C-alpha positions in Angstrom: 108.3 44.7 -48.2 111.5 42.9 -49.2 112.4 38.8 -49.7 114.1 37.0 -47.2 116.5 34.7 -47.2 115.5 31.2 -46.7 116.9 28.4 -44.7 117.5 25.2 -47.0 119.1 22.0 -47.5 120.6 20.7 -50.8 120.9 17.2 -51.8 122.1 15.2 -54.7 123.0 16.1 -58.2 121.1 17.2 -61.5 118.6 19.0 -62.6 117.5 21.6 -59.7 114.3 20.7 -57.9 113.1 23.3 -55.1 110.8 21.4 -52.9 108.4 23.7 -50.6 106.3 22.8 -47.6 102.5 23.2 -46.3 101.3 25.1 -43.6 102.5 24.6 -40.0 105.7 22.2 -41.6 109.6 22.5 -42.9 111.0 21.2 -45.3 111.4 17.9 -43.3 108.2 17.2 -43.8 109.1 16.7 -47.3 112.4 15.0 -46.5 111.6 11.5 -47.4 110.6 13.0 -51.0 113.7 15.1 -51.2 115.6 11.8 -50.5 113.7 9.9 -53.0 114.6 12.6 -56.0 117.7 13.5 -55.2 119.5 10.5 -57.0 118.3 12.4 -60.4 117.8 15.7 -59.2 119.7 18.2 -57.1 117.2 19.2 -54.2 116.7 22.4 -52.9 114.4 21.9 -49.8 113.0 25.0 -48.4 111.5 26.3 -45.2 109.0 29.1 -46.4 109.1 32.4 -44.4 107.6 31.9 -40.6 108.4 28.4 -40.8 111.2 26.0 -40.0 114.8 27.6 -39.4 113.8 30.5 -42.0 113.4 34.2 -41.1 110.4 35.6 -39.2 108.4 38.3 -40.9 105.1 40.2 -40.0 104.1 40.0 -43.7 103.3 36.8 -45.1 101.3 36.4 -48.9 102.2 34.4 -51.8 103.5 37.1 -53.8 105.9 37.5 -51.2 106.6 34.2 -50.7 107.2 33.7 -54.4 110.0 36.4 -54.2 111.7 34.7 -51.5 112.0 31.5 -53.7 113.3 33.7 -56.7 115.8 35.5 -54.3 116.9 31.7 -53.0 117.5 31.0 -56.7 119.5 34.0 -57.4 121.7 33.4 -54.4 122.1 30.0 -55.3 123.0 30.6 -59.2 120.1 28.9 -60.3 118.7 30.2 -63.5 115.9 28.4 -64.0 114.5 25.2 -62.1 111.2 22.7 -61.3 109.2 23.3 -58.6 107.4 21.0 -56.5 105.2 22.5 -53.2 102.6 20.7 -51.3 99.5 22.6 -50.0 100.6 26.3 -49.3 104.2 25.2 -51.0 102.3 24.0 -54.0 100.5 27.6 -54.1 103.7 29.2 -53.8 105.1 27.0 -56.5 102.0 28.5 -58.5 102.5 31.9 -58.0 106.4 31.7 -58.9 105.2 30.3 -62.0 102.5 32.5 -63.0 105.0 35.6 -61.9 108.4 34.4 -63.1 107.4 32.0 -66.0 110.9 32.2 -67.7 112.6 31.1 -64.1 110.4 27.8 -63.9 110.3 24.6 -66.2 107.8 22.7 -64.7 105.6 22.5 -61.6 104.8 19.8 -59.8 101.5 21.1 -57.3 100.6 18.4 -54.6 96.6 18.3 -53.2 96.0 21.9 -53.5 94.3 24.2 -56.4 94.7 27.8 -57.3 91.8 28.9 -55.7 90.4 30.9 -52.3 89.7 28.0 -49.6 87.4 28.8 -46.6 88.9 29.1 -43.2 89.3 25.3 -41.5 92.3 25.7 -39.1 90.3 27.4 -36.5 90.4 24.9 -34.0 94.3 24.6 -34.8 95.1 28.1 -34.3 92.8 28.3 -31.1 94.7 25.3 -29.4 98.1 26.4 -30.1 97.6 30.4 -29.1 96.0 28.7 -26.0 99.8 27.0 -25.1 101.4 29.2 -22.2 104.7 28.8 -23.3 106.7 30.0 -20.1 104.2 28.1 -17.9 104.6 25.1 -20.0 106.4 22.1 -18.0 106.9 19.9 -20.9 106.0 18.3 -24.8 103.8 15.7 -23.0 101.8 18.4 -21.3 101.7 20.3 -24.3 100.4 17.5 -26.3 97.4 16.8 -23.7 96.5 20.9 -23.6 96.0 20.4 -27.5 94.4 17.5 -27.6 90.5 19.2 -27.0 91.7 21.3 -30.1 93.2 18.8 -32.5 91.9 15.2 -31.6 94.2 13.2 -34.2 97.2 11.9 -32.6 99.1 12.6 -36.2 98.3 15.9 -36.7 99.3 16.9 -33.1 102.5 15.4 -33.6 102.9 17.3 -36.8 102.1 20.5 -35.1 104.3 19.7 -32.2 107.4 19.4 -34.2 107.2 23.5 -33.9 107.8 23.4 -30.5 111.4 23.8 -29.3 113.2 24.2 -26.0 113.4 27.9 -25.7 115.6 27.9 -22.4 116.2 25.9 -19.4 112.6 26.5 -18.1 110.9 27.5 -21.3 109.2 26.7 -24.6 109.0 28.6 -28.0 107.4 28.1 -31.2 110.1 27.8 -34.3 107.1 29.0 -36.4 105.8 32.4 -36.4 102.5 31.7 -34.7 101.2 35.6 -34.8 102.1 36.2 -38.3 100.2 32.9 -39.7 97.3 34.5 -37.6 97.2 37.6 -38.6 98.2 36.3 -42.4 95.8 33.7 -42.3 93.3 35.3 -45.0 96.3 36.0 -47.6 97.3 32.3 -47.1 93.9 30.8 -48.1 93.9 32.9 -51.0 93.9 32.0 -54.6 96.2 32.6 -57.7 95.2 34.9 -60.4 97.4 36.2 -63.4 96.4 37.9 -66.7 98.8 35.8 -68.3 98.9 31.8 -68.0 101.9 30.1 -67.7 102.8 27.8 -70.7 105.2 25.1 -69.1 104.1 21.4 -68.1 102.2 21.3 -64.5 101.3 18.0 -62.8 98.5 18.4 -60.1 98.4 15.2 -57.7 95.5 14.6 -55.7 94.6 12.6 -53.1 92.3 10.2 -53.5 90.1 10.6 -50.5 91.3 14.5 -50.2 88.7 17.2 -50.9 91.3 20.2 -51.7 91.1 19.6 -55.4 87.3 19.2 -56.5 86.2 19.1 -60.2 84.8 22.9 -60.0 88.4 23.9 -59.5 88.9 22.9 -63.4 88.3 25.7 -65.1 90.5 27.8 -62.8 93.4 25.4 -63.1 93.4 25.1 -67.0 93.0 29.0 -67.4 96.0 29.7 -65.6 98.0 26.5 -66.4 96.6 25.5 -69.7 99.6 22.4 -70.0 98.3 21.0 -66.6 97.1 17.4 -66.0 96.5 15.5 -63.0 97.4 12.1 -61.3 95.5 10.7 -58.3 96.6 8.5 -55.6 94.0 6.3 -54.5 93.4 5.5 -50.8 95.3 8.5 -49.4 94.3 12.0 -47.9 96.0 15.4 -47.9 99.2 14.0 -46.9 99.6 11.9 -50.1 103.3 12.3 -50.2 103.4 10.6 -46.7 100.9 8.1 -47.3 102.2 6.7 -50.3 105.8 8.2 -50.6 107.3 5.7 -53.1 104.6 6.0 -55.4 104.5 9.8 -55.3 108.4 9.8 -56.0 107.7 7.7 -58.8 105.2 10.0 -60.2 107.1 13.0 -59.8 109.9 11.5 -61.6 107.6 10.2 -64.5 106.6 13.7 -64.5 110.0 15.6 -64.6 111.4 13.2 -67.4 108.7 14.1 -69.7 108.8 17.6 -69.0 112.7 18.0 -70.0 112.3 16.5 -73.3 
């Protein structure tokens, strides 16, 4: 099992900052954050394997996704970089820091912890799987078919960004749905290491999100002894979209202190 060459978008100038999205997403989901950071940093926004326009693979675990990021850094000639990841992307960032500490200057983790999570995407996966892409006539029809499984309009809109026209009469998923389903337990897994990452790490929590809980503190500090946490009040798991300007401000302030 080898690393894949990820699709990416580079913007801005300065120290390299690699930005990684969450499950079912693409780099465009963090586009506003990337644009907010590009006045100070050279932002490398990635599509993770099996997502966006990056290659598909039957295998998907955090060690492989971290290897993809290091392969990208090698391809771009980046000796070291700051990492920013949301949700699944945050787990990739943490895995990179633990496995390749000499390549990582600092880490920003958005609303996720290095712990095993219970399965909680079954309805989404079932709804996506139930859509007959060959018979599908329109995006509106896809939205209607998905509604019984995903009642939240914003979540459906987010998921259906992955739906693309395959040809004149059919649709396809841009993401590799089959691989996500078969590797789902890996995606929910936590991070572990016999050696802690010594660099600066900031966890940014959504104030009304339950992805980072008090009982996660011990695991966080065992793996990342120099970690700190900021909470953005009134935000859920999509904190970077709900209060983007504040999120960007917190990221910049942390990175400035990490560079000293």
